[in-house]
C-alpha positions as CSV (number, residue, x, y, z in Angstrom):
1,M,1.3,30.3,3.3
2,V,1.6,26.6,4.1
3,K,1.9,24.4,1.1
4,I,-0.6,21.6,0.6
5,H,2.0,18.8,1.2
6,E,2.9,20.4,4.5
7,R,-0.7,20.6,5.8
8,K,-1.5,18.0,8.4
9,F,-4.7,16.1,8.6
10,I,-6.0,13.1,10.5
11,S,-5.4,9.8,8.8
12,A,-6.5,6.4,10.0
13,D,-4.8,3.0,9.8
14,P,-7.6,0.5,9.0
15,D,-5.4,-2.4,10.3
16,K,-5.5,-0.8,13.7
17,C,-9.0,0.6,13.9
18,V,-11.4,-1.8,15.7
19,G,-14.5,0.4,15.2
20,C,-14.9,1.3,18.9
21,Q,-16.0,4.8,18.0
22,V,-14.1,6.4,20.9
23,C,-12.9,9.0,18.4
24,E,-16.5,9.9,17.6
25,Y,-17.5,10.2,21.3
26,I,-14.5,12.3,22.3
27,C,-15.0,14.6,19.3
28,S,-18.7,15.2,20.2
29,L,-17.8,15.7,23.9
30,T,-15.0,18.2,23.0
31,H,-17.1,20.2,20.5
32,E,-20.7,19.7,21.7
33,K,-20.4,18.7,25.4
34,A,-22.4,15.6,24.6
35,F,-21.6,11.9,24.0
36,N,-23.3,11.8,20.6
37,P,-21.6,10.3,17.5
38,L,-24.1,12.1,15.3
39,K,-22.5,15.4,16.4
40,S,-18.9,14.2,15.8
41,R,-16.6,15.7,13.2
42,I,-15.0,12.3,12.6
43,R,-17.0,9.3,11.5
44,V,-16.1,5.6,11.7
45,V,-17.2,3.9,8.5
46,R,-17.6,0.1,8.8
47,I,-16.5,-1.3,5.4
48,N,-17.2,-4.9,6.5
49,Q,-17.2,-7.0,9.7
50,L,-13.5,-6.6,10.2
51,V,-12.5,-3.3,8.5
52,N,-13.4,0.1,9.9
53,L,-12.1,3.4,8.7
54,P,-12.5,6.7,10.5
55,V,-13.1,9.6,8.0
56,T,-12.5,13.3,8.5
57,C,-11.6,16.3,6.5
58,R,-8.5,15.9,4.3
59,L,-7.8,19.6,3.8
60,C,-8.0,19.3,0.0
61,E,-6.2,21.8,-2.2
62,D,-9.0,23.8,-3.9
63,P,-11.6,21.9,-1.8
64,P,-14.8,21.1,-3.8
65,C,-16.9,21.7,-0.7
66,V,-15.9,25.4,-0.6
67,A,-16.4,25.8,-4.4
68,A,-19.9,24.1,-4.2
69,C,-21.3,26.5,-1.5
70,P,-23.7,28.9,-3.2
71,R,-23.7,31.2,-0.2
72,D,-19.9,31.4,0.3
73,A,-20.4,30.1,3.8
74,L,-17.3,27.9,3.6
75,T,-13.8,29.2,3.4
76,Q,-10.4,27.6,3.6
77,S,-7.5,29.0,5.6
78,E,-4.5,29.6,3.4
79,E,-2.2,29.0,6.5
80,T,-3.6,25.8,7.8
81,G,-5.9,24.5,5.1
82,L,-8.8,24.2,7.6
83,V,-12.3,24.7,6.3
84,S,-14.4,27.0,8.3
85,V,-18.2,27.5,8.2
86,D,-19.8,30.9,8.6
87,K,-23.0,29.9,10.5
88,D,-24.7,33.1,9.6
89,K,-24.4,32.3,5.8
90,C,-25.0,28.6,5.8
91,N,-28.6,27.5,5.2
92,G,-27.9,23.8,5.3
93,C,-28.5,23.2,1.6
94,G,-26.0,20.3,1.5
95,W,-24.2,21.1,-1.7
96,C,-20.9,21.0,0.2
97,I,-21.8,17.6,1.7
98,E,-22.5,16.3,-1.8
99,A,-19.2,17.8,-3.2
100,C,-16.9,16.3,-0.5
101,D,-15.2,13.2,-2.0
102,Y,-14.5,11.9,1.6
103,G,-17.9,12.3,3.3
104,A,-16.2,14.6,5.8
105,I,-18.8,17.3,6.0
106,M,-21.9,16.7,8.1
107,L,-25.2,18.5,8.7
108,H,-25.6,19.2,12.4
109,P,-28.7,17.3,13.7
110,D,-29.9,20.2,15.8
111,S,-28.8,23.5,14.1
112,K,-29.1,22.1,10.5
113,I,-25.8,23.9,9.7
114,V,-22.9,22.1,8.2
115,Y,-19.8,21.3,10.3
116,V,-16.3,19.9,9.6
117,C,-13.2,18.9,11.5
118,D,-11.1,21.8,12.9
119,L,-8.3,19.6,14.3
120,C,-9.4,20.7,17.7
121,K,-7.6,24.0,17.1
122,D,-8.8,25.4,20.4
123,K,-7.6,22.4,22.3
124,G,-4.0,22.3,20.9
125,E,-4.2,18.8,19.5
126,P,-6.9,16.6,17.9
127,Q,-8.6,14.8,20.8
128,C,-9.6,11.8,18.7
129,I,-5.9,11.0,18.1
130,K,-5.1,11.6,21.8
131,W,-7.9,9.2,23.0
132,C,-7.8,6.5,20.4
133,P,-7.1,3.3,22.4
134,E,-5.6,1.5,19.4
135,E,-3.4,4.4,18.2
136,A,-5.1,4.0,14.8
137,L,-5.2,7.8,14.2
138,D,-2.3,10.0,13.3
139,L,-1.7,13.6,12.1
140,V,0.1,13.3,8.8
141,T,0.9,15.3,5.6
142,S,0.0,14.1,2.2
143,D,3.6,13.3,1.6
144,V,3.7,11.0,4.6
145,L,0.5,9.3,3.5
146,A,1.8,8.8,0.0
147,Q,5.0,7.2,1.4
148,K,2.9,4.8,3.6
149,A,0.9,3.8,0.5
150,R,4.1,3.1,-1.4
151,I,5.5,1.0,1.4
152,T,2.2,-1.0,1.6
153,A,2.2,-1.5,-2.2
154,V,5.8,-2.7,-2.2
155,K,5.1,-5.2,0.6
156,K,2.2,-6.6,-1.4
157,L,4.4,-6.9,-4.5
158,F,7.1,-8.6,-2.5
159,Q,4.7,-11.1,-1.1
160,E,3.3,-11.9,-4.6
161,A,6.9,-12.3,-5.9
162,L,7.6,-14.7,-3.1
163,K,4.5,-16.8,-3.9
164,E,5.5,-16.9,-7.6
165,T,9.0,-18.0,-6.7
166,A,7.7,-20.7,-4.4
167,K,5.3,-22.0,-7.2
168,S,8.1,-22.2,-9.8
169,A,10.6,-23.9,-7.4
């Protein structure tokens, strides 16, 4: 069994993402054989004119989407953490969509069955990462993501300290 901190998921660097949506298009092409971002398992969220953030499944420990499903259509692999959807059990009620804190589960526009990122398990590597022209996407563990957040926070604190030092000098 893989521990949660060892599970890898797709993470995005908002400083690098330009909102081109190549990740959405390559995902829909890979899984659906169509260039249609509405059929993508990754979604680029535009926060403002300059900030974009691709969102996909974070492989939560005890995922609320799985717990919310009244038909037991969603399961999580103990080995990989990937969430799978049993298409025969899912009726598209959307409880899992509502339960996901990241907005990573979508309702397929044609089949009306939910779907979620599978890290392109059949392709060997996530195609969105491979094709991102800005290298804004990466496959990380929660430990790596936490370390990146600490480094960013320390850099901000350092900059604030420099400003305070300059004011008092």
